[in-house]
C-alpha positions, 0 to 999 in steps of 0.5 A: 500500500502506497501513501502520499509522499512515497517515492515511486517510479513507473514506465513512461513514454520516454523511459522510466519516470520518477516522482512522489505519490500525491494522493490515492484517487478513489473517484473519477477525475480528469487530469490534463483532459484525460479521464481517470476512471478510479473508484474505491474498488479500483483506485489509482494514485495521483503522482507528480514528477520532479518537474511538477507534471502530474498523472494517475496510475494504477497501483500495479504500474508503480514501483516504490523507490 
C-alpha cells in the first residue's frame, strides 16, 4: 500500500519516470483532459514528477523507490 509522499517510479513514454505519490484517487477525475476512471474498488494514485507534471496510475504500474 502506497501513501502520499512515497517515492515511486513507473514506465513512461520516454523511459522510466520518477516522482512522489500525491494522493490515492478513489473517484473519477480528469487530469490534463484525460479521464481517470478510479473508484474505491479500483483506485489509482495521483503522482507528480520532479518537474511538477502530474498523472494517475494504477497501483500495479508503480514501483516504490
